[in-house]
C-alpha positions in Angstrom: 107.9 77.8 49.9 110.1 78.7 52.9 108.6 77.8 56.3 107.5 80.8 58.3 108.7 81.1 61.9 107.5 83.2 64.8 110.6 85.4 64.2 109.6 85.9 60.6 106.0 86.8 61.7 107.4 89.2 64.3 109.7 91.0 61.9 106.8 91.4 59.4 104.6 92.8 62.2 107.3 95.2 63.5 107.8 96.6 60.0 104.0 96.9 59.5 103.3 98.8 62.7 106.4 100.9 62.9 105.0 104.4 63.4 101.4 103.1 63.2 98.9 102.3 65.9 97.8 98.7 66.3 95.8 99.9 69.3 93.6 102.2 67.2 93.1 99.5 64.5 92.1 96.7 66.9 89.8 98.9 69.0 88.2 100.3 65.9 87.5 96.7 64.8 85.9 95.9 68.2 83.5 98.9 68.2 80.7 96.8 66.9 81.6 93.6 68.7 79.2 92.1 71.2 79.8 92.5 74.9 79.4 89.5 77.2 79.8 89.2 80.9 82.5 86.9 82.3 82.9 85.5 85.7 85.8 87.3 87.4 87.3 83.9 88.3 87.7 83.1 84.6 89.7 86.3 84.0 93.5 86.5 84.3 96.1 89.1 83.5 98.3 88.6 80.5 101.9 87.7 81.6 103.3 91.0 80.5 101.4 92.6 83.4 102.2 92.3 87.2 99.4 93.2 89.6 101.9 94.5 92.2 103.0 97.3 89.9 99.6 99.0 90.3 99.2 101.1 93.4 95.4 101.1 93.5 95.2 103.9 96.1 96.4 106.3 93.3 93.3 105.5 91.2 90.6 106.6 93.6 88.8 108.6 90.8 88.5 105.5 88.6 87.3 103.4 91.6 84.6 105.9 92.4 83.5 105.9 88.8 83.2 102.1 88.9 81.3 102.2 92.1 78.8 104.9 90.9 78.5 104.2 87.2 79.8 100.7 86.7 81.8 99.7 83.6 81.4 102.3 80.9 84.0 100.6 78.7 84.4 96.8 78.6 87.6 94.9 79.2 89.3 93.5 76.1 90.2 89.9 76.4 91.6 87.0 74.4 91.2 83.3 74.9 93.8 81.7 77.2 94.6 78.2 78.5 92.4 76.1 80.8 89.2 77.9 79.8 90.5 81.2 81.0 90.5 84.6 79.3 93.5 87.0 79.3 92.9 90.7 79.9 94.9 92.7 77.4 93.2 96.1 78.2 91.5 97.2 81.4 94.0 96.0 84.0 93.3 98.8 86.5 89.5 98.5 86.1 89.8 94.7 86.7 91.9 95.1 89.8 89.7 97.9 91.2 86.5 95.9 90.5 87.9 92.9 92.4 88.4 95.2 95.4 84.8 96.4 95.0 83.5 92.9 95.0 82.4 92.5 91.4 81.6 89.0 90.4 81.2 89.6 86.7 82.7 92.1 84.2 81.7 93.1 80.7 84.2 92.1 78.1 84.8 92.1 74.4 86.6 89.1 73.0 89.3 89.7 70.5 90.8 87.1 68.1 94.5 88.0 67.7 97.7 86.2 66.9 100.3 86.2 69.6 102.4 88.8 67.8 99.5 91.2 67.4 98.3 90.7 71.0 101.8 91.5 72.3 102.2 94.5 70.0 98.8 95.8 71.2 99.9 95.5 74.8 103.2 97.2 74.2 101.6 100.2 72.5 98.9 100.4 75.1 101.1 100.5 78.2 103.4 103.0 76.5 100.4 105.4 76.1 99.3 105.1 79.7 100.6 107.2 82.6 101.2 104.3 84.9 104.2 103.5 87.0 107.3 102.9 84.8 107.7 99.4 86.4 104.7 98.4 84.3 106.8 98.9 81.2 109.9 97.3 82.9 108.0 94.1 83.5 106.5 94.0 80.0 109.8 94.7 78.2 111.7 92.0 80.2 109.0 89.4 79.6 109.0 90.2 75.9 112.7 89.6 75.9 112.9 86.6 78.1 109.8 84.7 77.1 109.2 85.8 73.5 112.6 86.6 72.2 112.0 90.2 71.4 115.0 92.4 71.0 115.3 96.0 72.2 115.0 97.0 68.5 111.7 95.1 68.1 110.3 96.8 71.1 111.6 100.2 70.0 109.9 100.0 66.6 106.5 99.0 68.0 106.6 101.3 71.0 108.2 104.3 69.3 110.6 104.6 72.3 114.3 104.9 71.7 116.7 102.1 72.4 118.2 104.2 75.3 114.7 104.7 76.8 114.0 101.0 76.6 117.3 100.0 78.2 116.9 102.5 81.0 113.4 101.3 81.7 114.6 97.7 81.9 117.4 98.7 84.3 114.8 99.7 86.9 114.5 95.9 87.6 117.8 96.1 89.5 116.4 98.6 92.1 116.0 97.3 95.6 112.4 96.6 96.7 112.1 99.7 98.9 112.8 101.9 95.9 110.5 99.9 93.6 107.7 100.6 96.2 108.5 104.3 95.9 108.2 104.1 92.2 104.9 102.2 92.4 103.3 104.7 94.7 104.8 107.7 92.7 106.8 108.9 95.7 109.9 108.4 93.5 109.9 109.6 90.0 111.4 107.7 87.0 114.2 110.3 86.8 115.0 110.0 90.5 114.9 106.2 90.4 117.4 106.2 87.5 119.7 108.5 89.4 119.7 106.1 92.3 120.7 103.1 90.3 124.1 101.4 91.0 124.6 103.2 94.3 125.2 101.2 97.5 121.9 100.4 99.3 122.9 102.5 102.4 123.5 105.5 100.1 120.2 104.8 98.3 118.3 104.8 101.7 120.0 108.1 102.7 119.2 109.9 99.4 115.7 108.5 99.3 114.9 109.9 102.7 116.1 113.3 101.5 114.0 113.0 98.3 110.9 112.4 100.4 111.6 115.5 102.4 112.0 117.5 99.2 115.6 118.3 99.8 117.1 117.0 96.5 116.4 117.6 92.8 117.3 115.1 90.1 120.3 117.4 89.2 121.5 117.1 92.8 121.2 113.3 92.7 123.1 113.1 89.5 125.9 115.3 90.9 126.1 113.2 94.1 126.2 110.0 91.9 129.1 111.4 89.8 131.0 112.3 92.9 130.5 108.8 94.4 131.6 107.0 91.2 134.6 109.3 91.0 135.7 108.3 94.5 135.2 104.6 93.7 137.5 105.0 90.7 140.2 106.6 92.8 140.0 103.8 95.5 142.5 101.0 94.8 142.9 97.6 96.4 146.2 95.7 95.8 147.4 92.3 97.0 151.1 91.7 97.2 153.1 89.3 99.4 149.9 88.3 101.3 149.4 91.9 102.2 146.3 93.9 101.2 146.7 97.6 100.5 143.7 99.9 100.1 144.3 103.3 98.7 141.5 105.8 99.4 140.6 109.0 97.5 141.2 111.1 100.6 142.1 111.0 104.3 138.5 111.8 105.2 137.3 108.7 103.3 139.9 106.5 104.9 138.7 107.7 108.4 135.2 106.7 107.5 136.2 103.2 106.4 138.7 102.5 109.2 136.1 101.6 111.9 134.4 99.2 109.5 137.7 97.5 108.5 138.8 97.3 112.2 135.5 95.7 113.2 135.6 93.2 110.3 139.1 91.9 111.2 139.1 92.1 115.0 138.6 89.0 117.0 
């Protein structure tokens, strides 16, 4: 009998849950499970999550509910290393409860294979309205640590390959734009439009976005114009002489002071 590998298990799982909900199945099976309280120090986030991608100020309603009513729904956890438990559902409630000074939290313990656990997290985060960087972190971790391909993630999440690749590209944003995405000052579409622009240009456009001066269509037009100018600009080296050809006289005038400063004594 051929030996099964993690890749074989993953392929079988992907095929099984393509178009189906592993979230519904697992949560239905846990309906009758016993709740138990766990010390907050024994709980950790699964490595697909990153705490910094949650701007807790944006979840004041949930925080007020925890303060007034406590936990109406338990966290879902799995056993982890060193006598710890990984949170696979309830990240925001966990982080907010820490802020509120909770010492213990009600949890339901699930027994899942690694593949089912990761598939559950993928589907769960894709159904939430959280910052898109939550998905960016998860998808990159799945690829780098677990060997998932974009196609694997696509089949489980029901997102297209283009959607997955665009979400992953957000990792290349500078930190100030990531902060804008995290606190919802910058939308996913706006963030995508700012990708691959010089940081000075990103700062300039981001300031205009915050003032409500630019739409996504405006940003895309500006980006096309910028890329067009870059394609027209040429740098040649011949006989120890560098020649820079600009798209226009106006562009050359803008660059001349910078070039002069760079090469002056």
